[in-house]
N, C-alpha and C positions, 0 to 999 in steps of 0.2 A: 453557568451552571449544569444542573442534571436536565438534560432535556425539555427546558424550559419552565422547571418546578421552581415556584417563588417559595423564596427562602422562609417567607410569613407564615406559609401554609406547614410547615417542619418542624415540630417540637426542637427544641435543642439536641434533648438526650435519644434523637432517632438521627443527629448529623452523625458521630464518627460511625453507629453502624453501615448508615446509606456510604460514607466513604470507602470505608472495609469493603462492601459488596462491591463498588464499583472498582475496585482496586484488583478483586477476585477476576472480575470480568474482564479488566486487562490485561493480565495476565494471559485469561485462557484463549483471549484472540491474540494475543501474541504470536499463536503460532502459526494463525491463517497467512501473512504474506508469506513467511519463509517456505511453508509448505506448498504454496500455490508456484513460487521458482520453484521447486525442485519439480514440481510435477509437469510445470509447460517444459523444462528445458528433456523431460520425458517424454512430453508426447508430441512437441509442435516443431516442427523443422526451423534450422535456421532464419530462412529468408521470411518468415512468418511472425515470428518472435516480439518483434512490437507491437503490430497488428491485433496478434493473439492478446497481451498481456493491458493491452490499453481494451478493449473488449470485455477482460474480467474487469481491470479496475472501475468500469464504467458502472460496475455493478454497485459500487460503495456510493456511487454518485447520483443514482437510480433511488439505493435504499433512500439516501438521506433526500431528496425530493417527495418520496412517496410518505416518508415520518413528518415532514413539514405542513404536508397537505393532510393526512390524516388524523395524525395528534391532535389539534383543537378540537375537532368533529368527537374524537374517540373522549375526550375529557367532558365533553358536556354528557355527548349518551351516560357515561358513566358517571354523573354526578350525584351522588343521593343512591348508586347501586353497589359501588367496592366497598362499605366499611368507613367512608372518608366523614360521615357526620353533613353529607351534604355541601365538603368543601370541593372545589373545582377537582374533576376523577383523575387525578396524577394518578391514583392505587391502580385504576383498571387500566389504563393505559400500559404501567408496568404488567399486570398481568395478562393484557392481551398480546403484546411483544414478546413477552415469554413463551405464550404457549404458540406462539407462531414460532419463534426460534425453533423448538420441539419439533412441528411439524415439518420442518423444513428439514431437520434432520434424518430422515426417514429414508426418503428417496436418496441422499450423498450416502446413508450406510450401506445400502445394496446396491448402487449404480458405481459410485466414484470408486477409481484402482489408481496407484501409485503409474502404470504405464500401461500400453498397450501392449496384451500377453494373450498365450493359448495355453491351456494347461495340459503336459505332458506327462504320459503315465504308462512305465512297459508294461508288456503283456502278463506278468505275475502281479503287478500292480505294487514292486518292491519299492518303486521310485516316486514320489510326486514333489513337481517343481514347475515352475513355470516359464515358458520361453519368452522372454519379452523384446520389444522391441525399442531400438537404446537408438536416442538423439547423438548422432557422433560429429553434430555440429559443422557440417561441408554445405555447402551451399547451390546443391544440387539435387534433383528429384529421388537420391537414395540416402538422404538425411536420416534416415528411419531405417536402422538396420536390425538382422535380427539377433539378439545374443544368446546363443542355444544353451542349453539345460546342460552340464558337464553330467556323463552319464558314465563313471568306471564302470571296469567289466571285469570280470572273473576270466581268463582265460582257461583256467584248469577245470572249472564245473561250467561255464557255458553261461554264466547266470549273470545281470547287474546286481552291482553291490551298491546296498541300502546308503542311502545320505544322511548324514548327520548335523543337523542343524544346529545355528546356537540360536538360544532363544531371545526374542527381540530386545529385551534391554540389555544383554551382552553383547547384542549386533550396535547397538545405541553407543554403549562403552567403547568399543573397540573403535569404532567411526572415529569418535571425539580423542583418541589417544593418536589415532592417525593422521590427524589433522594437520595441515601444515601451516600451526597457529604463529611460529617466526617469521614464515612469508608472507601473510596474511598481512602482521602489525609492521612489515618495511615497505610491504609493496606502496610506491606513491600511486599507483591507479587508485589501489583501496581506499586509503585516502582523499583522495579525490572525491569516490564517491559517497562517503562517510559524512565528509562536510559538507556536500551539496544537498543531502538526504536530510542533515541537522537544518539546515537554512531553510527548505520545503515546510520542517514539520514544525518548526519556531513560529512562521507566520498562520502556516496553515493550522494550526491547533488554537492559533490565538482565535483566527476568523470563525471556527467551529464553535468556542467557547462563549465568544464576546459580542458577536454578530446582534444578538435577540437585544444585548444592552447597550450598544451601540447606536440601536432604532432608537429602542427606546430613551434613552437619554436625550440624544440629539436631536430628535424629530418627533418625539413622544406618540410612537406606536405600540399599541399593546401588545401582547403576547401572540395572538391571530394574526396582527396586523406586521408586526415584525418577522413572525414564520411565511408569511406569504411573499413578504419582500426578499425571504434566505433561500428563496427558491431560483432565481434565474442565476445567483453564481455556482449552484448544482448543476441545473442543465448543459451552462456552460464549462463546467468540465469536464463533463458527458461527453458535449463535443469537442472540446479543445483534444481531449486524450484518443478520440476516436480517430480525429483528422491527422495528428501526430504521428500515432504508432501506422495506420495507412499509407502515410506520405515518408516515411523513416525508410519501411520497406521497397516503397517504389525505387526511390531515388536509390538505395542500394540495390538491388534487384538490377539498374541500368549502368549504373558504376561501375560495379564487382562483375559484369558480362564482359567487360572490356579490359581489364585487369586479368593480368595473369601471373605476375609475381606474387609473394603472399607479403611479402614486406610492403608492398604497395597499399594490397588490398586491406591488410591492416591499418595502415596510416590513413585511406579513405573511409573505413568504419569509422575509426578514431574519429574525424572528421566530422562526421553528420551523427555520432553520439555529442558529440562537444557543441554543434549549433542547435540542436534539439533542445538540450539540458542549459544553455544561455540564453536561448528562447523562453525557458520554462522558467527561471530565476531573476533575470531582467526584466522580464514583463511584469510579474508582482511587483518587481520594486519600480517600477515607473508608475503602476499602476495606484500602486499605496502612497507614494510622494506625491501625486496629485490628490490624491484623498486625506491626507492631511492638512489640507486648506480646509477643507469638512463645508463641500458643495451646502448652498444654502436648500437647493432642493433634495429627497430622499433619492429622488430617482436618477439624481446624476450619481448621486451615491452605490447606488443599487448598479449600474452599469462599471464604474470602477472596481466594483467588489466583485462584480461578473466576471471583467476582464482578467484580474487577479484567479482568480480561481481558473477558470478556463486557461489561460497559458500554464501555469503553475502546472498543469496535466502532460504539457508537453513530456513533462520527464520520464514518461511511460517508453520513449524513445531515446531517454537520455541513461541517465539512471539504473530506471528499470530494468532496459534488456540488457545494458552493458552486464549485469551480474553475470548472467548465462555465457557473456562471453569471454570475461575474465575465468568462470570456474567450470564449466562444463556442466554435465548432468550430476556429476558427483556431488560437489561442491556447493552448488547455486544456492539451493538451501540455507547451508552453515553459513557461506557468505554474504548472504543478504539479511543475515540475521547480525551478523556482526555489522554491519555497515548499517543496519537499523537498530540496534538497541543505544547509541548512543543520542539519534535522532530522537527517538522515543521519549528517552529521559530530558534532553534540551526543550524538545516540544511542551513538555509536559511542568517544566520551569519556566519556562515562556508564560504561561497562562498564569502563574504568579505572579509573574513579574510583572504583567499587566496591570492587574489590582492594584499593586502595591505603587507604580508607578502612578495610577490615576487617583488613587488619595494622596499622594504626595502634592499633586497641582493643584493650582488655586483654584480653577475651577473645570468642569467639563470638556470644552472646546481644547485649552491647552492640551488635557492631560492626554485625549484621540488624537489630537498632533503629535505628542511626542510618542506614543504607541506605534503612529502608524510611519512616522520618519525610521524609530528604532528597527520596525521591521526590515522596512525598505534598505536599509544599510546591510543587515544581515542577510538578505536574499543578493546584492552586491557580491558580500563576500564568497558566501556560497557558490555562486558562478564562477567567479576568478579563481577559486579556487579548484573549481572542474577543471577551467580552462589550463589550469598551470602543472596539473597531475595527472592527469588520465590519460590513460592509451586503452585501446582494445585489445594488444597483446593476451593470448590467453598461459595464465599464470599457473594455475592450479589445476591439474586435472586426475 
């Protein structure tokens, strides 16, 4: 579902508009992760990329925990006040979350920048551009270097020449035209990242969409109780991501300081990325396989789901950080978009597949067993694909 909204409360004539609005929301949200990769590639030194990425991604989990805690309370408060005719206040929940998003936009609009920068202007104000600090992806303290503004100069008249900049749309179209599309499509590393990303989304989208239903059908929990039991996996995701990011950066700093050869450094970085990505997919596969036996106690199910989400967060030090290593700061956002697009599509389809699989089975227990076994198998395929195809050699710069 839609944030715990019971289908009985939503008239059929509103289902299609609700789905359409959710699709628009998804399209708008699609820019978030690629943009984040592009910004981090510019702002963050190479030796800190996994740690910072994990910190940023932990915000997703923090938001999920907050929503699980606050939503039932908000629905109770808004019952009868949101125009819903006394039905649980799900309308009020949407109003409040939408307004909160608009408020959060204000500091972002005024504070956020694409890169560390200083404004440059010559004496007669004829030139106005930004000198940016660019991440050159080296592993020392000089990773952020100044990319100076070009200042054309007219020797005859002894004045600076005004720079003509392309409109933003034209810059975007030029970027797309110059992108190395064929190299993206034929890169083994890109395929490894794409398949791992798709496997992660397949099971994670299922857990996000179907966990409350699983708790309700198998353990008789209501919406509020299901929400509370869904908190632990998100907390585990925060802890897992932060642990993986810090650990990977620490290991790489110790390994690479003893490495002089570039090829040897690439090999060691590749091994670290593979190690953490394997944990991020084989770990959830093991948890989901155990969960397919449907534990008698809800707390055991909660622990296994927490383990699956906590271990999948290790991909912050796997394909998450790998994007910046393969592409550098120019193509990091675009490359992440390419690897995530199939994953988003597959993850969305997986939610529908789960519903159909549950409907096909003779009872709820056998249905959930099949769902968890399928998700476990997909994770294994994704892990093996990353192991076989990925290397951290920079290909796109």
